[in-house]
gemmi code that builds the backbone of each chain (N, CA, C; Angstrom):
import gemmi

chains = {
    "A": [
        ("MET", (0.893, -1.199, -0.041), (0.161, -0.129, -0.016), (0.931, 1.196, -0.022)),
        ("ALA", (1.808, 1.091, -0.917), (2.823, 2.229, -0.582), (2.168, 3.574, -1.155)),
        ("GLY", (2.673, 4.542, -0.417), (2.140, 6.025, -0.745), (0.704, 6.233, -0.334)),
        ("ARG", (0.173, 5.328, 0.243), (-1.171, 5.524, 0.821), (-1.312, 4.945, 2.073)),
        ("ILE", (-1.950, 5.839, 2.944), (-2.129, 5.420, 4.457), (-3.625, 5.229, 4.630)),
        ("ARG", (-3.827, 4.167, 5.563), (-5.248, 4.090, 5.953), (-5.298, 4.813, 7.075)),
        ("VAL", (-6.675, 5.309, 7.487), (-6.866, 5.880, 8.641), (-6.905, 5.388, 10.125)),
        ("ARG", (-5.797, 5.533, 10.887), (-6.042, 4.986, 12.202), (-7.319, 4.824, 12.859)),
        ("GLN", (-7.379, 3.504, 13.287), (-8.838, 3.250, 14.198), (-8.722, 4.074, 15.397)),
        ("PRO", (-9.739, 4.833, 15.748), (-9.813, 5.333, 16.936), (-9.794, 4.294, 18.146)),
        ("ALA", (-9.273, 4.441, 19.527), (-9.042, 3.368, 20.333), (-10.664, 3.246, 20.742)),
        ("SER", (-11.544, 4.181, 20.976), (-12.940, 4.050, 21.344), (-13.736, 4.990, 20.717)),
        ("VAL", (-14.514, 4.772, 20.044), (-15.521, 6.020, 19.766), (-17.091, 5.405, 19.987)),
        ("SER", (-17.700, 6.194, 20.661), (-18.921, 5.812, 21.101), (-20.115, 6.660, 20.625)),
        ("ASN", (-19.813, 7.849, 20.013), (-20.717, 8.837, 19.713), (-19.968, 9.523, 18.439)),
        ("VAL", (-21.122, 10.387, 17.842), (-20.463, 11.000, 16.661), (-19.599, 12.026, 16.955)),
        ("ALA", (-19.707, 12.683, 18.337), (-18.858, 13.749, 18.567), (-17.373, 13.350, 18.588)),
        ("GLU", (-17.139, 11.928, 18.630), (-16.021, 11.420, 18.725), (-15.417, 10.851, 17.376)),
        ("ALA", (-16.301, 10.796, 16.262), (-16.093, 10.364, 15.114), (-14.816, 11.259, 14.394)),
        ("PRO", (-14.291, 10.516, 13.590), (-13.010, 11.258, 12.817), (-13.614, 12.436, 11.876)),
        ("ALA", (-12.732, 13.488, 11.867), (-12.923, 14.726, 10.924), (-13.639, 14.330, 9.575)),
        ("PHE", (-13.080, 13.437, 8.829), (-13.337, 13.176, 7.685), (-14.855, 12.648, 7.776)),
        ("ALA", (-15.413, 11.834, 8.617), (-16.641, 11.250, 8.624), (-17.611, 12.592, 8.954)),
        ("LYS", (-17.259, 13.381, 9.898), (-18.237, 14.430, 10.075), (-18.315, 15.298, 8.939)),
        ("ARG", (-17.205, 15.655, 7.966), (-17.223, 16.407, 6.767), (-18.235, 15.523, 5.920)),
        ("PHE", (-18.255, 14.314, 5.809), (-18.869, 13.839, 4.942), (-20.470, 13.730, 5.335)),
        ("VAL", (-20.800, 13.679, 6.516), (-22.144, 13.907, 6.915), (-22.733, 15.305, 6.596)),
        ("ARG", (-21.892, 16.287, 7.045), (-22.222, 17.679, 6.487), (-22.675, 17.835, 5.010)),
        ("SER", (-21.762, 16.962, 4.154), (-21.770, 17.297, 2.788), (-23.412, 16.596, 2.335)),
        ("ILE", (-23.986, 15.578, 2.935), (-25.074, 15.039, 2.467), (-26.490, 14.973, 3.202)),
        ("GLN", (-26.136, 15.727, 4.527), (-27.213, 15.767, 5.438), (-28.575, 16.460, 4.775)),
        ("GLY", (-28.188, 17.371, 4.055), (-29.255, 18.262, 3.705), (-30.088, 17.576, 2.382)),
        ("LEU", (-29.665, 16.172, 2.154), (-30.361, 15.660, 0.956), (-31.470, 14.835, 1.672)),
        ("PRO", (-32.796, 15.190, 1.238), (-33.924, 14.665, 1.973), (-33.876, 13.227, 1.765)),
        ("GLN", (-33.223, 12.515, 0.822), (-33.517, 11.018, 0.728), (-32.448, 10.287, 1.785)),
        ("VAL", (-31.614, 10.872, 2.398), (-30.501, 10.553, 3.406), (-31.363, 10.199, 4.749)),
        ("ARG", (-31.244, 9.021, 5.171), (-32.147, 8.627, 6.542), (-31.068, 8.508, 7.214)),
        ("GLN", (-30.081, 7.697, 7.280), (-28.971, 7.411, 8.235), (-27.652, 7.298, 7.486)),
        ("VAL", (-26.475, 7.721, 8.603), (-25.372, 7.592, 8.121), (-24.455, 6.845, 9.171)),
        ("THR", (-23.845, 5.854, 9.009), (-23.060, 5.053, 9.965), (-21.772, 4.964, 9.564)),
        ("LEU", (-20.849, 4.715, 10.649), (-19.344, 4.432, 10.439), (-18.920, 3.191, 11.056)),
        ("GLU", (-18.330, 2.330, 10.768), (-17.674, 0.949, 11.314), (-16.201, 0.849, 10.765)),
        ("TYR", (-15.588, -0.023, 11.261), (-14.307, -0.263, 10.889), (-14.233, -1.932, 10.563)),
        ("ALA", (-13.368, -2.163, 9.563), (-13.024, -3.579, 9.368), (-11.311, -3.453, 9.532)),
        ("GLY", (-10.945, -4.004, 10.348), (-9.508, -3.823, 10.636), (-9.393, -2.192, 10.895)),
        ("ASN", (-8.428, -1.531, 9.987), (-8.057, -0.256, 10.133), (-9.033, 0.774, 8.995)),
        ("LEU", (-9.771, -0.133, 8.313), (-10.337, 0.519, 6.905), (-11.636, 1.184, 7.456)),
        ("PRO", (-11.953, 2.168, 7.464), (-13.360, 2.636, 7.743), (-14.438, 2.505, 6.683)),
        ("GLN", (-15.574, 2.230, 7.175), (-16.525, 1.959, 6.297), (-17.816, 2.833, 6.642)),
        ("ILE", (-18.069, 3.515, 5.636), (-19.082, 4.486, 5.847), (-20.526, 3.876, 4.856)),
        ("CYS", (-21.497, 3.900, 5.620), (-22.713, 3.374, 4.835), (-23.930, 4.424, 5.092)),
        ("THR", (-24.230, 4.793, 3.894), (-25.334, 6.025, 3.931), (-26.655, 5.006, 3.589)),
        ("VAL", (-27.800, 5.211, 4.533), (-29.093, 4.576, 4.196), (-29.819, 5.749, 3.571)),
        ("ILE", (-30.680, 5.560, 2.345), (-31.575, 6.261, 1.679), (-32.837, 5.666, 1.612)),
        ("GLU", (-33.863, 6.637, 1.385), (-35.110, 5.994, 1.113), (-35.690, 6.811, -0.157)),
        ("ALA", (-35.863, 5.722, -1.324), (-36.126, 6.420, -2.541), (-36.823, 5.349, -3.339)),
        ("PRO", (-37.708, 5.804, -4.179), (-38.256, 4.903, -5.212), (-37.374, 4.380, -6.314)),
        ("TRP", (-37.603, 3.071, -6.371), (-36.689, 2.419, -7.520), (-37.090, 2.630, -9.055)),
        ("PRO", (-36.358, 3.003, -10.080), (-34.704, 3.004, -9.887), (-34.437, 4.250, -9.331)),
        ("ASP", (-33.519, 4.167, -8.400), (-33.026, 5.145, -7.317), (-31.766, 6.076, -7.881)),
        ("ASP", (-31.515, 6.070, -9.198), (-30.249, 6.524, -9.501), (-29.976, 8.048, -9.212)),
        ("ALA", (-31.012, 8.503, -9.516), (-31.146, 10.248, -9.156), (-30.722, 10.386, -7.666)),
        ("SER", (-31.308, 9.470, -6.769), (-31.104, 9.756, -5.297), (-29.875, 9.341, -4.862)),
        ("ARG", (-29.051, 8.308, -5.587), (-27.976, 7.722, -5.218), (-26.771, 8.643, -5.587)),
        ("ASP", (-26.862, 9.287, -6.898), (-25.782, 10.062, -7.520), (-25.056, 11.136, -6.614)),
        ("PRO", (-26.006, 11.870, -5.985), (-25.267, 12.816, -5.313), (-24.569, 12.650, -4.026)),
        ("ILE", (-24.831, 11.470, -3.473), (-24.123, 10.781, -2.377), (-22.642, 10.281, -2.869)),
        ("TYR", (-23.061, 9.554, -4.143), (-21.470, 8.982, -4.638), (-20.433, 10.060, -4.984)),
        ("HIS", (-21.069, 11.264, -5.583), (-20.261, 12.361, -5.691), (-19.864, 12.755, -4.697)),
        ("ALA", (-20.606, 13.031, -3.373), (-19.869, 13.530, -2.203), (-18.878, 12.537, -1.609)),
        ("GLU", (-19.060, 11.238, -1.740), (-17.953, 10.381, -1.689), (-16.837, 10.519, -2.280)),
        ("GLY", (-16.870, 10.844, -3.398), (-15.596, 10.994, -4.392), (-15.047, 12.487, -3.809)),
        ("ASP", (-15.911, 13.348, -3.637), (-15.282, 14.668, -3.279), (-14.637, 14.580, -1.865)),
        ("LEU", (-14.892, 13.628, -1.054), (-14.145, 13.229, 0.159), (-12.927, 12.617, 0.049)),
        ("LEU", (-12.615, 11.808, -0.990), (-11.429, 11.144, -1.176), (-10.585, 12.210, -2.075)),
        ("ARG", (-11.320, 12.874, -3.078), (-10.369, 14.021, -3.696), (-9.810, 14.917, -2.746)),
        ("ALA", (-10.551, 15.344, -1.784), (-10.064, 16.585, -0.707), (-8.740, 15.972, 0.211)),
        ("ASP", (-8.757, 14.497, 0.294), (-7.575, 14.018, 0.994), (-7.013, 12.825, 0.272)),
        ("PRO", (-5.949, 13.003, -0.243), (-5.392, 11.753, -0.867), (-5.097, 10.686, -0.111)),
        ("SER", (-4.894, 10.587, 1.297), (-4.460, 9.740, 2.209), (-5.500, 8.910, 2.472)),
        ("LEU", (-6.858, 9.501, 2.268), (-7.904, 8.665, 2.755), (-8.342, 7.283, 2.116)),
        ("GLU", (-8.556, 6.136, 2.743), (-8.911, 5.066, 1.939), (-10.147, 4.823, 2.728)),
        ("ILE", (-11.404, 4.595, 2.097), (-12.501, 4.366, 2.749), (-13.616, 3.460, 2.035)),
        ("ASP", (-14.095, 2.571, 2.443), (-14.985, 1.538, 1.975), (-16.410, 2.218, 2.005)),
        ("PHE", (-16.954, 2.740, 1.005), (-18.255, 3.464, 1.023), (-19.554, 2.471, 0.754)),
        ("ARG", (-20.701, 2.615, 1.285), (-21.820, 1.961, 0.695), (-23.049, 2.961, 0.737)),
        ("VAL", (-23.921, 2.661, -0.335), (-25.271, 3.342, -0.195), (-26.087, 2.406, -0.395)),
        ("VAL", (-27.257, 2.292, 0.364), (-28.314, 1.256, 0.761), (-29.633, 1.889, 0.752)),
        ("ASN", (-30.730, 1.492, -0.402), (-31.815, 1.699, -0.270), (-32.793, 1.159, 0.618)),
        ("ARG", (-33.344, 1.831, 1.720), (-33.910, 0.970, 2.621), (-35.210, 0.389, 2.118)),
        ("SER", (-35.821, 1.003, 1.113), (-36.746, 0.494, 0.517), (-36.722, -0.886, -0.150)),
        ("ARG", (-35.524, -1.239, -0.331), (-35.226, -2.604, -0.956), (-34.338, -3.337, -0.129)),
        ("ASN", (-33.623, -2.755, 0.846), (-32.550, -3.506, 1.597), (-32.596, -3.054, 3.008)),
        ("ARG", (-32.913, -3.884, 3.851), (-33.336, -3.028, 5.339), (-31.990, -3.451, 6.370)),
        ("THR", (-31.174, -4.244, 5.789), (-30.015, -4.875, 6.691), (-29.062, -3.633, 7.583)),
        ("ARG", (-28.873, -2.462, 6.858), (-28.130, -1.586, 7.665), (-28.991, -0.429, 8.120)),
        ("ASN", (-30.233, -0.543, 8.151), (-31.275, 0.326, 8.631), (-31.419, 0.029, 10.037)),
        ("TYR", (-30.627, 0.459, 10.983), (-30.523, 0.076, 12.244), (-31.530, 1.049, 13.245)),
        ("GLY", (-32.169, 0.076, 14.133), (-33.144, 0.697, 14.920), (-32.617, 1.498, 16.042)),
        ("THR", (-33.034, 1.606, 17.303), (-32.525, 2.618, 18.292), (-31.430, 1.965, 18.932)),
        ("GLU", (-31.129, 0.520, 18.877), (-29.938, -0.027, 19.190), (-29.040, -0.619, 18.396)),
        ("LEU", (-27.996, 0.015, 18.358), (-26.803, -0.333, 17.327), (-25.904, -1.336, 17.689)),
        ("PRO", (-25.759, -2.395, 16.747), (-24.835, -3.173, 16.889), (-23.423, -2.735, 17.628)),
        ("ASP", (-22.768, -3.608, 18.208), (-21.403, -3.234, 18.616), (-20.440, -2.731, 17.330)),
        ("GLY", (-19.708, -1.715, 17.804), (-18.828, -1.139, 16.732), (-19.281, -0.231, 15.624)),
        ("ILE", (-20.439, 0.020, 15.721), (-21.261, 0.881, 14.723), (-21.374, 2.321, 15.230)),
        ("ILE", (-20.753, 3.258, 14.546), (-21.037, 4.505, 15.050), (-22.062, 5.257, 14.292)),
        ("LEU", (-23.083, 5.787, 14.927), (-24.081, 6.484, 14.361), (-23.638, 8.032, 14.003)),
        ("LEU", (-23.467, 8.503, 12.702), (-23.157, 9.708, 12.455), (-24.491, 10.744, 11.979)),
        ("PHE", (-25.413, 9.998, 11.687), (-26.657, 10.765, 11.535), (-27.771, 9.816, 11.236)),
        ("ARG", (-28.943, 10.456, 11.732), (-30.344, 9.736, 11.552), (-31.146, 10.772, 11.415)),
        ("ARG", (-32.168, 10.435, 10.564), (-33.314, 11.344, 10.438), (-34.658, 10.549, 10.698)),
    ],
    "B": [
        ("MET", (1.174, -9.311, -12.829), (0.090, -8.815, -12.841), (-0.643, -8.831, -14.191)),
        ("PRO", (-1.827, -9.058, -14.396), (-2.456, -8.921, -15.681), (-2.219, -7.639, -16.655)),
        ("SER", (-2.222, -8.003, -17.918), (-2.203, -7.023, -18.750), (-3.503, -6.173, -19.159)),
        ("ARG", (-3.348, -4.961, -19.773), (-4.647, -4.482, -20.090), (-5.204, -5.180, -21.079)),
        ("ALA", (-4.769, -5.945, -21.745), (-5.460, -6.727, -22.646), (-6.163, -7.777, -21.962)),
        ("GLU", (-5.610, -8.556, -21.009), (-6.133, -9.463, -20.326), (-7.250, -8.933, -19.434)),
        ("HIS", (-7.247, -7.898, -18.905), (-8.460, -7.149, -18.369), (-9.428, -6.907, -19.075)),
        ("ILE", (-9.223, -6.484, -20.419), (-10.321, -6.315, -21.055), (-11.264, -7.560, -21.666)),
        ("ALA", (-10.165, -8.690, -21.771), (-10.633, -10.088, -22.179), (-11.564, -10.552, -20.986)),
        ("LYS", (-10.918, -10.248, -19.965), (-11.916, -10.653, -18.620), (-13.227, -9.766, -18.364)),
        ("ALA", (-13.146, -8.557, -19.087), (-14.081, -7.724, -18.759), (-15.362, -8.259, -19.626)),
        ("GLU", (-15.066, -8.560, -20.724), (-15.821, -9.171, -21.911), (-16.357, -10.313, -21.538)),
        ("ALA", (-15.378, -11.303, -20.750), (-16.259, -12.598, -20.422), (-17.248, -12.415, -19.382)),
        ("ASN", (-16.849, -11.413, -18.561), (-17.717, -11.129, -17.278), (-19.155, -10.811, -17.908)),
        ("GLU", (-18.921, -9.800, -18.867), (-20.045, -9.336, -19.597), (-21.022, -10.539, -20.139)),
        ("GLN", (-20.397, -11.567, -20.892), (-21.146, -12.719, -21.388), (-21.616, -13.433, -20.324)),
        ("VAL", (-21.089, -13.972, -19.160), (-21.680, -14.391, -17.901), (-22.918, -13.646, -17.571)),
        ("ALA", (-22.739, -12.374, -17.360), (-23.927, -11.446, -16.983), (-24.925, -11.576, -17.947)),
        ("HIS", (-24.817, -11.699, -19.266), (-25.969, -11.926, -20.310), (-26.491, -13.397, -20.276)),
        ("LEU", (-25.727, -14.311, -19.996), (-26.165, -15.559, -19.667), (-27.214, -15.988, -18.464)),
        ("LEU", (-26.756, -15.167, -17.274), (-27.439, -15.129, -15.996), (-28.439, -14.249, -15.959)),
        ("GLN", (-28.673, -13.224, -16.865), (-29.872, -12.261, -16.644), (-31.123, -12.760, -16.356)),
        ("ALA", (-31.367, -13.704, -17.094), (-32.794, -14.292, -16.932), (-33.124, -15.164, -15.982)),
        ("VAL", (-31.958, -15.961, -15.752), (-32.248, -17.054, -14.698), (-31.792, -16.833, -13.218)),
        ("HIS", (-30.826, -15.836, -13.185), (-30.230, -15.719, -11.892), (-29.653, -14.334, -11.918)),
        ("PRO", (-30.739, -13.274, -12.139), (-30.460, -11.906, -12.136), (-29.599, -11.185, -10.951)),
        ("ASP", (-29.818, -11.993, -9.768), (-28.957, -11.760, -8.659), (-27.386, -11.905, -8.980)),
        ("TRP", (-26.924, -12.808, -9.699), (-25.689, -12.943, -9.963), (-25.275, -12.486, -11.017)),
        ("ALA", (-26.165, -12.079, -11.784), (-25.976, -11.075, -13.048), (-25.573, -9.942, -12.809)),
        ("VAL", (-26.132, -9.348, -11.766), (-25.402, -7.985, -11.265), (-23.834, -8.145, -10.945)),
        ("THR", (-23.895, -9.200, -10.112), (-22.317, -9.423, -9.674), (-21.341, -9.515, -10.779)),
        ("ALA", (-21.584, -10.247, -11.853), (-20.916, -10.401, -13.065), (-20.746, -9.164, -13.700)),
        ("LEU", (-21.701, -8.158, -13.858), (-21.707, -6.910, -14.412), (-20.914, -6.329, -13.636)),
        ("PHE", (-20.897, -6.142, -12.290), (-19.902, -5.215, -11.528), (-18.525, -5.808, -11.784)),
        ("TYR", (-18.102, -7.114, -12.015), (-16.853, -7.490, -12.086), (-16.318, -7.185, -13.610)),
        ("ALA", (-17.240, -6.954, -14.486), (-16.856, -6.683, -15.748), (-16.491, -5.204, -15.681)),
        ("ALA", (-17.213, -4.626, -14.916), (-16.716, -2.997, -14.729), (-15.301, -2.910, -13.955)),
        ("VAL", (-15.154, -3.919, -13.094), (-13.790, -3.789, -12.394), (-12.736, -3.987, -13.325)),
        ("HIS", (-13.134, -4.862, -14.241), (-11.717, -5.068, -15.094), (-11.712, -3.917, -16.263)),
        ("TRP", (-12.826, -3.498, -16.463), (-12.805, -2.108, -17.479), (-11.818, -1.114, -16.657)),
        ("VAL", (-12.102, -0.993, -15.556), (-11.283, -0.072, -14.911), (-9.663, -0.426, -14.487)),
        ("ASP", (-9.582, -1.596, -14.291), (-8.267, -2.007, -14.029), (-7.361, -1.827, -15.408)),
        ("ALA", (-8.322, -1.925, -16.588), (-7.695, -1.911, -17.935), (-7.324, -0.507, -18.105)),
        ("VAL", (-8.081, 0.287, -17.623), (-7.898, 1.906, -17.845), (-6.318, 2.131, -16.901)),
        ("LEU", (-6.413, 1.462, -15.655), (-5.329, 1.986, -14.708), (-4.090, 1.293, -15.179)),
        ("ASP", (-4.128, 0.249, -15.956), (-2.867, -0.374, -16.341), (-2.404, 0.300, -17.531)),
        ("GLY", (-1.595, 1.179, -17.633), (-1.233, 2.192, -18.667), (-1.485, 3.515, -18.748)),
        ("LEU", (-2.372, 3.872, -17.715), (-2.759, 5.340, -17.704), (-1.470, 6.166, -17.592)),
        ("ASP", (-1.143, 7.125, -18.433), (0.132, 7.784, -18.156), (1.427, 7.149, -18.039)),
        ("GLU", (1.373, 6.011, -18.673), (2.361, 5.139, -18.766), (2.971, 4.507, -17.317)),
        ("THR", (1.890, 4.556, -16.465), (2.023, 3.931, -15.019), (1.192, 2.366, -15.258)),
        ("ARG", (1.533, 1.789, -14.412), (0.998, 0.367, -14.287), (0.221, 0.476, -12.808)),
        ("VAL", (-0.967, 0.755, -12.600), (-1.509, 0.701, -11.455), (-2.317, -0.684, -11.254)),
        ("HIS", (-2.248, -1.271, -10.222), (-2.995, -2.616, -10.109), (-3.663, -2.585, -8.526)),
        ("PRO", (-4.977, -2.090, -8.494), (-5.432, -1.836, -6.929), (-5.641, -3.131, -6.468)),
        ("ARG", (-5.395, -3.359, -4.995), (-5.366, -4.301, -4.293), (-6.690, -4.558, -3.319)),
        ("SER", (-7.403, -3.699, -3.601), (-8.705, -3.710, -2.903), (-9.866, -2.878, -3.680)),
        ("HIS", (-10.933, -3.256, -3.355), (-12.038, -2.144, -3.816), (-11.988, -0.867, -3.309)),
        ("ALA", (-11.569, -0.777, -2.135), (-11.426, 0.600, -1.447), (-10.213, 1.448, -2.267)),
        ("GLN", (-9.297, 0.727, -2.283), (-7.901, 1.521, -3.236), (-8.570, 1.716, -4.696)),
        ("ARG", (-9.250, 0.814, -5.167), (-9.520, 1.192, -6.608), (-10.725, 2.238, -6.661)),
        ("ARG", (-11.504, 2.436, -5.642), (-12.643, 3.437, -5.491), (-11.499, 4.781, -5.505)),
        ("GLY", (-10.555, 4.851, -4.664), (-9.837, 6.073, -4.582), (-9.221, 6.463, -5.912)),
        ("TYR", (-8.822, 5.471, -6.500), (-8.156, 5.726, -8.021), (-9.375, 6.306, -8.945)),
        ("ILE", (-10.378, 5.771, -8.847), (-11.463, 6.190, -9.489), (-11.991, 7.790, -9.286)),
        ("ALA", (-11.879, 8.018, -8.183), (-12.109, 9.348, -7.609), (-11.004, 10.519, -7.998)),
        ("ARG", (-9.662, 9.885, -7.917), (-8.747, 10.926, -8.129), (-8.099, 11.030, -9.380)),
        ("ARG", (-8.476, 10.161, -10.341), (-8.164, 10.267, -11.632), (-9.380, 11.164, -12.477)),
        ("PRO", (-9.127, 12.260, -12.923), (-10.225, 12.940, -13.671), (-10.864, 12.081, -14.844)),
        ("GLU", (-9.963, 11.186, -15.398), (-10.427, 10.547, -16.645), (-11.395, 9.244, -15.958)),
        ("LEU", (-11.415, 8.861, -14.831), (-12.296, 7.860, -14.389), (-13.141, 8.665, -13.429)),
        ("ALA", (-13.004, 9.775, -12.927), (-14.007, 10.343, -11.860), (-15.420, 10.572, -12.607)),
        ("VAL", (-15.536, 10.656, -13.941), (-16.635, 10.745, -14.552), (-17.432, 9.439, -14.408)),
        ("ILE", (-17.040, 8.229, -13.991), (-17.842, 7.114, -13.765), (-17.989, 6.697, -12.256)),
        ("GLU", (-17.675, 7.543, -11.485), (-17.681, 6.938, -10.152), (-18.994, 6.685, -9.635)),
        ("ALA", (-19.994, 7.648, -9.902), (-21.572, 7.028, -9.708), (-21.776, 5.552, -10.241)),
        ("ASP", (-21.541, 5.609, -11.645), (-21.907, 4.660, -12.113), (-21.337, 3.170, -11.761)),
        ("TYR", (-19.808, 3.080, -11.738), (-19.118, 2.220, -11.037), (-19.698, 1.856, -9.548)),
        ("THR", (-19.999, 2.734, -8.862), (-20.076, 2.668, -7.314), (-21.481, 1.953, -7.260)),
        ("ALA", (-22.467, 2.447, -8.005), (-23.686, 2.232, -8.234), (-23.793, 0.403, -8.434)),
        ("LEU", (-22.819, 0.003, -9.192), (-22.800, -1.446, -9.556), (-22.328, -2.066, -8.448)),
        ("GLN", (-21.343, -1.561, -7.828), (-20.672, -2.031, -6.515), (-21.661, -2.399, -5.625)),
        ("ASP", (-22.331, -1.438, -5.218), (-23.427, -1.430, -4.181), (-24.350, -2.539, -4.431)),
        ("ALA", (-24.898, -2.524, -5.892), (-25.815, -3.696, -6.186), (-25.247, -5.103, -5.946)),
        ("SER", (-24.021, -5.290, -6.433), (-23.185, -6.624, -6.000), (-23.359, -6.981, -4.747)),
        ("VAL", (-22.766, -5.925, -4.112), (-22.826, -6.315, -2.524), (-24.026, -6.599, -1.908)),
        ("GLY", (-25.158, -5.818, -2.199), (-26.360, -5.908, -1.727), (-27.025, -7.240, -2.148)),
        ("SER", (-26.698, -7.690, -3.332), (-27.383, -9.016, -3.848), (-26.532, -10.018, -3.069)),
        ("ARG", (-25.299, -9.993, -3.005), (-24.509, -11.097, -2.499), (-24.666, -11.388, -1.046)),
        ("TYR", (-24.699, -10.082, -0.162), (-24.581, -10.276, 1.228), (-25.946, -9.939, 1.762)),
        ("ASP", (-26.694, -9.092, 1.272), (-27.894, -8.572, 2.149), (-29.105, -9.221, 1.430)),
        ("CYS", (-28.921, -10.035, 0.468), (-30.028, -10.678, -0.129), (-31.117, -9.681, -0.647)),
        ("GLU", (-30.324, -8.568, -1.170), (-31.355, -7.639, -2.018), (-31.754, -8.439, -3.284)),
        ("VAL", (-33.052, -8.081, -3.592), (-33.370, -8.595, -4.956), (-33.389, -8.066, -5.955)),
        ("PHE", (-32.889, -8.600, -7.356), (-32.597, -8.125, -8.399), (-33.505, -8.839, -9.523)),
        ("GLU", (-34.276, -8.256, -10.033), (-35.170, -8.923, -11.111), (-34.433, -8.757, -12.279)),
        ("THR", (-34.745, -9.412, -13.522), (-34.130, -9.272, -14.616), (-34.296, -7.987, -15.385)),
        ("ALA", (-35.583, -7.264, -15.232), (-35.628, -5.896, -15.485), (-34.609, -4.974, -14.883)),
        ("ASP", (-34.303, -5.432, -13.669), (-33.457, -4.351, -12.795), (-32.007, -4.448, -13.527)),
        ("VAL", (-31.799, -5.833, -13.785), (-30.393, -6.002, -14.510), (-30.325, -4.956, -15.617)),
        ("ALA", (-31.249, -5.361, -16.342), (-31.448, -4.713, -17.474), (-31.135, -3.075, -17.505)),
        ("HIS", (-31.919, -2.664, -16.535), (-31.817, -0.982, -16.442), (-30.349, -0.613, -16.023)),
        ("MET", (-29.777, -1.452, -15.100), (-28.528, -1.229, -14.509), (-27.409, -1.475, -15.707)),
        ("TRP", (-27.648, -2.349, -16.596), (-26.785, -2.720, -17.599), (-27.061, -1.386, -18.842)),
        ("GLU", (-27.902, -1.028, -19.267), (-28.295, -0.014, -19.971), (-27.862, 1.377, -19.760)),
        ("THR", (-27.784, 1.638, -18.219), (-27.616, 2.930, -17.706), (-26.105, 2.830, -17.128)),
        ("ARG", (-25.935, 2.435, -16.041), (-24.566, 2.441, -15.264), (-23.569, 1.655, -16.033)),
        ("TYR", (-23.640, 0.413, -16.331), (-22.566, -0.271, -16.915), (-22.387, 0.238, -18.403)),
        ("ALA", (-23.299, 0.531, -18.986), (-22.928, 1.139, -20.480), (-22.211, 2.532, -20.560)),
        ("ALA", (-22.403, 3.122, -19.481), (-21.938, 4.357, -19.433), (-20.266, 4.175, -18.809)),
        ("ALA", (-20.182, 3.303, -18.030), (-18.821, 3.199, -17.338), (-18.167, 2.274, -18.344)),
        ("ARG", (-18.638, 1.536, -19.188), (-17.762, 0.690, -20.191), (-17.470, 1.832, -21.300)),
        ("GLN", (-18.334, 2.432, -21.746), (-18.037, 3.543, -22.710), (-16.854, 4.354, -22.496)),
        ("VAL", (-16.972, 5.119, -21.403), (-15.739, 5.841, -20.845), (-14.446, 4.974, -21.080)),
        ("CYS", (-14.502, 3.785, -20.214), (-13.079, 3.080, -20.218), (-12.752, 2.909, -21.553)),
        ("GLU", (-13.616, 2.266, -22.602), (-13.242, 1.963, -23.846), (-12.606, 3.108, -24.793)),
        ("ALA", (-12.982, 4.077, -24.550), (-12.627, 5.410, -25.091), (-11.262, 5.701, -24.462)),
        ("ILE", (-11.233, 5.492, -23.201), (-9.816, 5.861, -22.743), (-8.591, 4.872, -23.142)),
        ("VAL", (-8.988, 3.463, -23.100), (-8.199, 2.587, -23.334), (-7.727, 2.611, -24.927)),
        ("GLY", (-8.705, 3.023, -25.831), (-8.763, 3.069, -27.394), (-7.864, 4.302, -27.437)),
        ("ARG", (-7.726, 5.498, -26.796), (-7.057, 6.427, -26.910), (-5.553, 6.346, -26.436)),
        ("SER", (-5.542, 5.686, -25.348), (-3.793, 5.670, -24.739), (-3.329, 4.542, -25.491)),
        ("SER", (-4.172, 3.694, -26.244), (-3.296, 2.594, -26.938), (-2.862, 2.814, -28.145)),
        ("GLN", (-3.348, 4.072, -28.759), (-2.937, 4.385, -30.185), (-1.571, 4.639, -29.912)),
        ("GLY", (-0.598, 3.868, -30.804), (0.809, 3.740, -30.864), (1.601, 3.166, -30.067)),
        ("ALA", (0.895, 2.813, -28.746), (1.592, 1.848, -27.906), (2.083, 0.528, -28.433)),
        ("SER", (3.090, 0.015, -27.880), (3.537, -1.454, -28.056), (2.578, -2.073, -27.227)),
        ("PRO", (2.253, -3.481, -27.891), (1.676, -4.421, -27.065), (2.567, -5.057, -26.026)),
        ("ARG", (1.783, -5.455, -25.080), (2.532, -6.275, -23.950), (1.784, -7.032, -23.334)),
        ("GLY", (2.393, -7.800, -22.455), (1.656, -8.554, -21.390), (1.553, -10.003, -22.112)),
        ("ALA", (2.203, -10.477, -23.120), (2.000, -11.577, -23.781), (2.794, -12.606, -23.048)),
    ],
}
model = gemmi.Model(1)
for chain_id, residues in chains.items():
    chain = gemmi.Chain(chain_id)
    for i, (resn, *xyz) in enumerate(residues, 1):
        res = gemmi.Residue()
        res.name, res.seqid = resn, gemmi.SeqId(i, " ")
        for name, pos in zip(("N", "CA", "C"), xyz):
            atom = gemmi.Atom()
            atom.name, atom.element = name, gemmi.Element(name[0])
            atom.pos, atom.b_iso = gemmi.Position(*pos), 0.0
            res.add_atom(atom)
        chain.add_residue(res)
    model.add_chain(chain)
structure = gemmi.Structure()
structure.add_model(model)
structure.setup_entities()
């Protein structure tokens, strides 16, 4: 992985206030989109995974695209970032649409 | 590392698999289509600006797509295919034949067209390699 560093996992992150700056920046960039219902962060080893849950009728291309562009903007803003992103439409896929109790290791960044 | 020609051959083979699966197993057709896109991107990265980039993970590949202006234009189409593949395989997200057709005609076709144009452009006058 020469020339590219992954983000070091915080020792303990229990809420959004302690989330890394890049995650907060990403949330700020998409939280105004009405289709965005939830954004979470978790780690697979040292690799951050940001999952955005949307609600939109299918086909949902127009609802997904601004989020994909925001993901790209985040990556372009910091060449050292390596992030695994996902966008899930909860009208088709409810696996990441968490309730009030989050699974261990999941950091809730935003919910509407 | 595979050559550009090998990546293109694999992309076209995966596309054929997607075609074969589309009517009977559309869930897997989505994944075959995504991996066709992966190989189109890798074909572009192998030789762009005379470099030979071979991403070792999806996250790393996504970074290259975002940061290379030539590829950034397909970031939404490529990532939609990736999300569909992951959703189908891990989350049992349902994809019907019509869904695959939609993704093929919109997301995949757009990504392939861009990659094919880049590969065609940058291959002009280049010597063959990877034999």
